[in-house]
C-alpha positions in Angstrom: -0.4 0.2 0.0 1.4 3.4 -1.4 1.5 6.2 1.7 2.0 9.5 2.1 4.9 10.9 3.8 2.5 12.2 6.6 1.5 8.5 7.1 5.7 7.5 7.0 6.1 10.0 9.9 2.9 8.5 12.0 4.3 5.0 11.3 7.7 6.0 12.6 6.7 8.2 15.9 4.2 5.0 16.3 6.0 2.3 17.0 9.1 1.5 19.5 11.2 -1.5 18.2 12.2 -0.6 14.7 14.5 -2.3 12.4 16.0 -0.7 9.4 18.3 -2.6 6.7 18.7 -2.0 2.8 20.3 -3.2 0.4 22.9 -5.8 -0.2 26.2 -4.4 -1.7 25.5 -1.1 0.3 26.3 2.0 -1.0 26.5 5.5 0.4 22.9 6.0 0.2 21.7 3.1 1.5 24.1 3.3 4.4 23.6 7.1 5.1 20.2 6.7 5.3 20.7 4.0 7.4 22.4 5.8 10.0 21.1 8.7 9.7 17.0 7.1 10.6 18.8 5.1 12.9 20.0 8.7 14.7 16.5 10.3 14.5 14.6 7.5 15.6 16.8 7.2 18.7 16.8 10.2 19.7 13.1 10.2 19.9 13.7 7.2 22.4 13.1 4.3 20.3 15.1 0.7 20.3 16.5 0.7 16.9 18.7 -2.1 15.3 20.5 -1.8 12.4 21.1 -5.5 10.3 22.4 -5.6 6.8 22.9 -8.6 4.6 26.5 -7.5 4.2 30.1 -6.2 5.0 30.1 -2.3 5.2 32.6 -0.9 2.8 35.5 0.3 4.3 35.6 3.2 2.9 32.2 4.2 4.4 34.1 3.4 8.1 34.1 7.4 8.4 30.0 7.4 8.4 28.8 8.0 12.2 27.4 4.6 13.4 28.6 2.4 11.1 29.5 -0.1 14.4 26.2 -0.3 15.1 25.6 -2.4 12.1 25.4 -6.5 12.4 24.5 -9.2 9.4 21.9 -11.6 10.6 21.8 -14.5 12.4 19.7 -17.5 13.1 18.4 -15.6 16.0 14.5 -14.3 14.9 13.9 -10.6 15.6 10.5 -10.1 16.3 9.8 -6.1 15.9 7.1 -3.8 15.4 8.4 -2.6 12.2 10.5 -3.6 9.9 12.0 0.0 7.3 13.7 -1.2 4.0 15.6 1.5 2.6 16.5 2.2 -0.7 15.5 -1.5 -2.3 13.3 -1.8 -4.6 12.7 -5.5 -3.8 12.3 -8.2 -1.0 15.0 -10.0 -3.0 17.3 -6.9 -2.1 17.4 -7.4 1.3 18.7 -10.9 1.5 18.6 -13.2 4.7 17.3 -9.7 7.2 13.3 -10.4 5.5 13.4 -14.1 7.1 14.8 -13.0 10.0 12.6 -10.0 10.8 9.4 -10.8 12.0 7.7 -7.2 11.6 4.9 -5.5 9.3 7.7 -3.5 5.9 8.1 -0.3 5.6 9.5 0.6 2.5 11.0 3.7 2.2 12.7 4.6 -1.5 13.0 6.3 -5.0 13.9 3.5 -7.6 11.2 3.6 -10.5 11.6 -0.2 -10.4 9.9 -0.7 -6.8 8.2 -3.8 -7.3 5.8 -2.3 -4.5 6.7 -5.4 -2.1 6.1 -3.3 1.3 3.1 -3.2 3.2 3.6 0.3 3.3 5.6 2.0 0.8 6.5 5.7 0.4 7.7 6.0 -3.0 9.1 8.6 -4.7 11.1 8.0 -8.2 11.8 11.9 -8.6 14.3 11.8 -5.6 17.6 11.6 -6.7 18.5 9.5 -3.8 16.8 8.0 -0.6 18.7 10.5 1.3 16.8 13.5 -0.2 13.5 11.6 1.1 14.6 11.0 4.8 15.5 15.2 4.7 11.7 16.1 3.6 10.8 13.2 6.7 12.9 14.9 9.2 12.0 18.3 8.4 8.7 17.3 8.5 8.9 15.3 11.9 11.3 18.5 13.4 14.1 16.1 13.9 17.0 18.0 15.1 19.8 17.3 12.3 23.1 17.4 13.7 27.0 17.1 12.2 26.5 13.5 11.8 22.7 13.2 10.5 23.7 16.1 8.2 27.2 13.9 7.1 25.2 10.7 6.8 22.5 12.3 4.3 25.0 14.5 2.4 26.7 11.3 1.6 23.5 9.4 0.6 22.6 12.6 -2.0 25.9 13.0 -3.0 26.9 9.5 -3.8 23.8 9.2 -5.7 23.7 11.3 -8.4 27.9 11.3 -8.4 28.6 14.4 -6.5 26.0 16.4 -8.6 27.0 15.0 -12.3 24.3 12.7 -13.0 21.0 13.9 -14.7 19.3 13.0 -11.2 20.4 15.9 -9.7 17.8 18.6 -9.2 17.6 22.3 -7.8 16.4 20.7 -4.6 19.5 18.5 -4.1 21.4 21.3 -4.7 19.4 23.2 -2.0 19.1 20.1 0.2 22.7 19.7 0.5 23.9 23.1 0.6 21.1 23.0 4.2 22.8 20.0 5.2 26.0 21.9 5.1 24.9 24.3 7.1 23.8 21.8 10.0 27.3 20.5 10.2 28.1 18.7 7.1 32.2 18.8 5.7 32.1 18.1 1.6 36.0 18.4 1.6 36.1 15.7 4.7 33.7 13.3 3.2 34.9 13.6 -0.6 38.3 12.9 0.6 37.1 10.1 2.8 35.3 8.2 -0.3 37.8 8.9 -2.8 41.2 7.1 -0.5 42.0 3.5 -1.7 44.5 1.1 -0.2 47.3 0.3 -2.5 46.0 -3.2 -3.7 42.9 -1.5 -4.9 45.0 1.0 -7.5 47.0 -2.2 -8.7 43.9 -4.5 -9.0 42.3 -1.9 -11.2 44.9 -2.3 -13.9 43.5 -6.2 -13.6 39.9 -5.4 -13.9 40.3 -2.7 -16.9 42.2 -5.4 -19.0 39.1 -7.1 -19.2 37.7 -4.7 -21.3 35.1 -6.0 -24.0 33.6 -3.6 -26.6 29.8 -5.0 -28.9 27.1 -4.2 -30.4 29.4 -2.0 -32.9 31.3 -0.5 -29.8 28.3 0.5 -28.1 28.0 -2.2 -25.0 31.6 -1.9 -22.9 32.0 -4.7 -20.2 34.7 -5.4 -17.3 34.6 -8.3 -15.8 36.2 -8.8 -12.2 36.8 -11.8 -10.6 37.4 -12.7 -7.2 41.2 -13.0 -7.3 41.1 -9.7 -8.5 39.5 -8.5 -5.0 41.4 -8.3 -1.9 38.3 -6.6 0.0 34.8 -5.7 -0.4 35.4 -2.4 -1.8 38.0 -2.5 -4.4 35.3 -2.3 -7.4 33.7 1.1 -6.2 33.7 3.6 -9.2 35.5 1.1 -11.7 32.1 1.1 -13.8 32.9 4.6 -14.6 35.7 3.6 -17.1 33.7 2.2 -19.4 30.6 4.2 -19.4 33.1 7.6 -20.3 34.3 5.5 -23.4 33.6 7.6 -26.8 30.0 6.3 -28.5 29.5 3.6 -25.6 25.8 3.4 -24.9 25.3 0.6 -21.6 27.9 0.4 -19.5 28.3 -3.1 -17.7 30.7 -4.8 -14.8 30.0 -8.2 -14.2 31.7 -8.8 -10.5 31.7 -13.0 -9.7 31.7 -12.4 -5.8 32.0 -16.1 -5.1 31.5 -19.6 -7.7 28.4 -19.1 -9.1 27.0 -15.8 -7.9 27.5 -12.4 -9.9 27.0 -8.9 -9.2 25.9 -6.9 -12.1 26.1 -3.1 -12.5 24.6 -1.3 -15.5 25.0 2.1 -16.4 23.8 4.6 -19.3 23.8 8.1 -20.3 21.1 7.6 -22.3 19.1 4.2 -22.3 17.1 3.0 -19.5 18.5 0.5 -17.6 16.1 -0.1 -14.8 13.7 -2.5 -16.8 16.7 -4.7 -18.1 17.8 -5.4 -14.2 14.3 -6.1 -13.6 14.2 -8.4 -16.1 17.1 -10.3 -14.0 15.5 -9.7 -10.4 17.2 -6.7 -9.9 16.1 -2.6 -10.0 17.2 0.8 -9.5 17.2 3.8 -12.2 16.6 4.6 -15.4 20.4 5.2 -15.8 22.2 3.3 -12.9 20.7 -0.6 -12.5 22.0 -3.5 -10.7 21.4 -7.3 -10.1 22.4 -10.4 -9.3 22.8 -13.7 -12.1 23.8 -17.1 -11.0 26.2 -19.2 -13.3 29.5 -19.6 -15.1 31.7 -16.5 -15.8 30.1 -17.7 -19.8 27.0 -18.4 -18.9 26.4 -15.3 -17.1 27.8 -13.2 -19.4 26.5 -14.4 -22.6 22.9 -14.2 -20.9 22.8 -10.8 -20.2 25.4 -9.4 -23.0 22.7 -10.8 -24.9 19.7 -9.0 -23.1 21.5 -5.8 -23.2 21.9 -5.9 -27.0 18.4 -6.9 -27.6 17.5 -4.0 -25.4 19.3 -1.6 -27.4 18.5 -2.9 -30.8 14.9 -2.4 -30.0 15.5 1.0 -28.7 17.2 1.8 -32.1 15.4 -0.7 -34.5 11.6 -1.2 -32.7 
């Protein structure tokens, strides 16, 4: 059931024991949104748990409160509300759904949202879930301290490519300006996110060596194998390299995280890739989307590249 921002605020205000989660393979928006909402609800006296079915990439350790995020275990959690942030499908939260017994409130901005939740607040015009939370906090008269401001600024800025992507709006800029006034430090946030261990830079050349072009150079793909990785955040931003090649319409990154499991990122400056991701059980935005596909390296690449080329052919030739 889709609900209003006002009803969303009521649900959060009227429940005491709340679990917050977000999608696997967490990014700045999902993590920043989780931590900001935790700080907001905790300040209201709520009992809040942060659960995520994935590791928090080291690059986000600077965000206040990441140490509170735990992984689900075999113990069932009884709560008043499970808040799912920045996820368009129930499968995107992994084992958390089975671990938590509670009605689901989904706060999201993905156009591909499958409307799986008991309660859904969806704003597909928002550049990030962090934008929605900023509006929500203002409606709830939340005191936005420097910790919340840092988390929300990170959420918004990362999801719009630091104001370079097409989802950047005038509101995006206004909200981030206000968050700076509330204590966010853009220079410190950027420096923390840009820092990379030496291994990440060394491994980048191995990843770029896998670059392949298809469909007369309109599709570019890179393949990341487990042996190329030394930690869980080495691939952040790697997809931008095939994306910026002149003539490329759709960029793909295949990240094989374990045997038979591949996380796929899709990017385009012009083509809607959200429907492509949705066809593989994923989702996202028109210009940036992702999914998880099972199979061998050859099987996954053949299946996904074939679907991408078919999608482009339909776009070009109808």
